N, C-alpha and C positions, 0 to 999 in steps of 0.2 A: 090698452085703455088705461085711464088714470082714475084712481079712487079718490084722490084729494088734490087740491090746488097748492096748498102750502103745508108741508109736513110739520114744520116747527110751530106755526101758528095753531095747528090742530092739537099738538101736544100741550101747549100752554092753555088752550081753551078747555081741553078735557079735564086737566087737573084743577084749573081755577073754578070749574063748575062746582066742585065740592068744597069751595071756600077755604082754600089752603091757608090764606092769611089768618083767618079766624082760628083754625085748628092749630096752627103753629103758635099763636099767642096763648091759647089754652095750655098747650104742651109746656111752654116756657114757664107758665105759672105753676102747673102741677109738678114740674121738675124741681121747683124750689119749695114744695110743700110736702111734708111727710104725712099725708092724710089718706085714710082708707078710700080707695077709689072705686070700690065695687059698685056702689050705688050710682056713681057718676057715669060709669061705662064710657069713659073716653075711648075713642078709637080713631086710628088713621085710615081705616077702610073707606074707600071712595063710596059715596052714597049709592052709585049705580051698581057697585059690586056686592053690596051687603046681602041681597037675596041669594047669592050664589056661593057664599063662603061662610063656613061655620068656624068661629074663633073661640067657641066655648072652652076648648081644651088647648088653646094656643095663644097665650097672652102676648107672645112676641109679635104676632101679626097685628094685634091691636096697638101695642105700646112701643114697638120698635119702629124707627123712622123708615118709611117705604123708600124705594128707589126703583126707577124704571128706565130712565134714559140719561146716559152720561156721554155726551159727544154730539156733534152736529150730524144728525142722521141723514139729512138731505144731501150732504156732500161726502159722506163716508164711502170709502172704497173697501173697508173691512168693517163688518158688523159682527160683533161677538154677542151671542144671545145665551144667557144662562137661564135656569129655571126660576130661582127667586133669591133675593139677598139673604144672607145667613145671619143668625144671631149666635152669640157665644155661649150663653147658658143653655143647659139641656132644657127640654120642654118641661120636665117635672120641676126643675129649679125655677123657671120663669113663672110657672103657674102658682107657685107658692107666694109670689110677690103680691102684696095687697095694695100697693100704690104705685103710680108712675115714678115717683121719687125713689122708692125702694127698688123698682125694676132697673132704673138707670144706674144706681149705685152698684147693684149686683152684676149688671152687664159689664160695666167698666172694670170691676174687680176680676171678673172671669177672663177678660181680654188682655190682662196685663202682660202675660207671657207670649202673646201672639200678635197683638196689634194695639197701638196706642189709641184706643177708641175715643177717648175724651178729646183728642186732637182733631178727629175727623167727624164726630157727630155730637149731638146734644149741645147745640149752639145757643148763643144768646140773642141772635137777631132773626127775625121772621124770614128775611131774604135768604139767609143761609140755609134754612130748612127747605125752602122752595128749590134752591140750587142743588140740594142733596137728592131731591126727588127727580128733577129734570134740569139738566144743565148742558150747555154746548161745550163745556170743558170735559174732555174724556178722562178716564181714570189714569191712564199712563201720563198724560200731560200734567195732571194735578200732582202726581207723585214725583215727577221730575222737577217740578217747581219746588216741592218740599225738600228734595235732595240738594238742589242748588242753594236754597235758603240756608240749610244746615251747613253746607260747605262754606258759605260766606260768613257764617257765625263761628268758623274755625272748629266746627264739630267734625271729626274725621269719620263721618258716617260710612263713606264708601271704602274705608279700610277695615270695616267691621266684618264679622261673620254674617252669613245669610240670616241666621236666626235673629240677629239684632237689626239688620237692615229691613227685614220684613215687618218689623213693628211700626215703621214709618212709611214703608213703600212695599206693601204686601203684594200687589199685582205685578209690580216691576220685578220683585224678587222671585216669585214662584211661577209666573206665567209669561210675561212679555220678554224677559231677558233670554228665554229659551230660543227665541227666533234668531239670535246671534250665532247659534250653533258653536259657542265657545264656552270655556270654563267661566263660571260666574265672576271670578276675580278679574278676568280680562274685560268683561262687560263693564264692571265697575271702573276699571282703569280708563276705558274709553270715555266715560262720562266725566271722570275726574279731569282728564285732559281737556275736554270740551269746556268745563267750568273754568279751568285755569286760563285757557285762551280768551274766554269772555272777559275775565277780570284783568288780564294783561292788556287787552284792547281798551278797557275802561280806564286804565291808568295813563293812557296817552291822551292828553287833553286836546291834541291837534288832530285826533282821528275824525272829528267832525260828524259823528253820527252816534246815535244811542244804541249801542250794541245789546244792552240788556233788554230794551223794548223789542228789538229785532228777534232776540231769543224767544221772548214771550209770544211774539206774533207767530213764529214758526210752530210753537207748541199749540197755540190756539187754532191753527189751521191744519193740524194733524188729522188726516182723513180716517179716523178710527172712531167707532161708536160702540159703547157697551149698553146692552138692553137686558131687561128681565121680563120673562113671560108673565110671571106673577110678581107684582111689586112689593108683596108683603113678606115680612121676615119669619123665619123659623129656623130651628137648629137643623132639622132634617126635613127633607122634601115631604115625607109622609105625615109629618106633624100637622100639616095643613089639610083641612077637609074642604076641597074646593072643586067646583064644576068648571074646569078650565075652558072647555069649549063654549060655555055660557057666560063666562066672566067678562064683562065689558072691557076692563083694562087689558086683559089678555087678547081679546079680539081686536081692540084698538091698536095695540103696539104691533101686532102681527100684520094688520092692514098697512101700517106705515112701512114696514119692511117690504111687503109685496109691492107697494107703490114705488119705493126707491128702485127696486129691480126693474119694474116696468118703465119707469120714466127715463132711464138711461138707454138710449137707442143704440149706442155703440156696444156691440156684444163684448168686445175686449175690455171695455171700461165698466161693465156692470159690476155692482158691489158683490164681494164674496162674503157669504153669510155662514159663520161657523157657530154651530149650535150644540149646547149640552142639553140632555133630555130631548133629543131630536124628535122622538116619537110624539111627545106632547106638542111640540111646535108644529110638526107636520100635520097632525090631526086638526089643529086650528086652521092652518094654511089651506088644507084641502077643502074644508067646509066653506071658507071665504071664497076660494077660487070657484067652487061649484056655484055659489050664490051669484057671483059676478061674471060667470061665463069666461073664466080664465083657464087656460090649459096648464094645469099645475106641472105635469110631467115635461112639457115642452118649454114653458115660459119661466118657471120658478125653480124646479128641481135641479137644473144644471148649475145653479149658482150656490147650492147648499153644500155644506161640509159638516162633519160631526167630530166630536172628540171621541177617542177610543174608550175613554172611561170618564168618571166624574172629575178626574184631574183635568184642569183646563190649561195645561201648559201648551204654549203656542210653538210647538216644535214639529219638525218633519215627521217624527215617529208617533206623534200623538193625534194627528188629524187624518180623517178619512173622507174621501169624496162621497156624497150621498148617492150619486150615480157615477159611472165610470166614463161617461161620454164627455170628452173635451174638458175634463177636470184635472188640473195639474197642481198637486199639493205644494210642490217646490216653488211654483210661481206665487202662491198665496203666502207662504212663509217669507219669501223674498220681499213681497209687497209690504208685509208687516215690518220687516227689518228696515226697509227704506224709509218708512214713515217714522218709526220710533227712534231711529238712529240720527234723524235730522241730517241726512247725508249731505244735502246741498248746503245747508247752513254751516255744517262743519267744514266743508271745503272752502266756503266763502271766508270764514274767519281765519282759517289757516293761511289762505292766500293774502289776506290783509295784513296779517302779522309778518309774513315774508316781505311784503312790499314796504312796510314800515322799517323793518330791520335792514 
């Protein structure tokens, strides 16, 4: 059975119901004003979620920009589900902030040794905020674009140590690069060579095609999607007081994942869903399946995988099948590798360079 007709339209409709444009505009104004915001009670929490989440002791949930879907969920062959997006300040630090402006300044300062937060969040345009909450651009494609941009600006980013690279490509450095099953420096060399070949082809005016746009196209069609069970930020999972199985945004995104699995009729092509905090995800999934008369164990569970720990590294040694029936972790890792390495694109540009030379 199908729960929805159009997954992406439902995602847009759900978040637009809470008037994201208006909230984003308020946030931009408050970001530039150092005023006591306790009486204003600005919050990113979706109106439908408010009865089921208590943010009295977690300002990060109210003032940190939410994030729920990054990637084209309808076309994804790999869906990576985490519990919630993280903040950099401790809960006690965040709760001492008296304004949105103060919160943002402190969050940026706290992130300086880990992730260049000002580059990725706290934007100037309303559309950027919406794209941060839900976008068809997945995390790894966004970060590869950033690395390519820096490469073209003669910043030797891929020659740096992992501690430096993760400041601009956090998920690439710590999670996705592990699918190569190679030393990190070799993964960096792979992308350096790719960027070199793209630029080499660009230098041939007679090549008759736009190689850069072709690169961006392959990034945009990468069949990977990142989702969050709870879209609101906290330093630690337990900082949030939330009734997950009642939270509309959690129920909503879980329904979308179930729908993606059910809609693909070819068993071999059904999306593989890798989950952190899998017990929380499965609890919501089972209740949805019971309500809609879906056999969870037969129709959903065989496509679920979990991380061994809170570390979300996408490696052979860090992923476990939720059940053991017909679940092959090696195939999942290889699928991730094939997507993020842009194997077909790399072969195409290599061949074109050979033909030219």
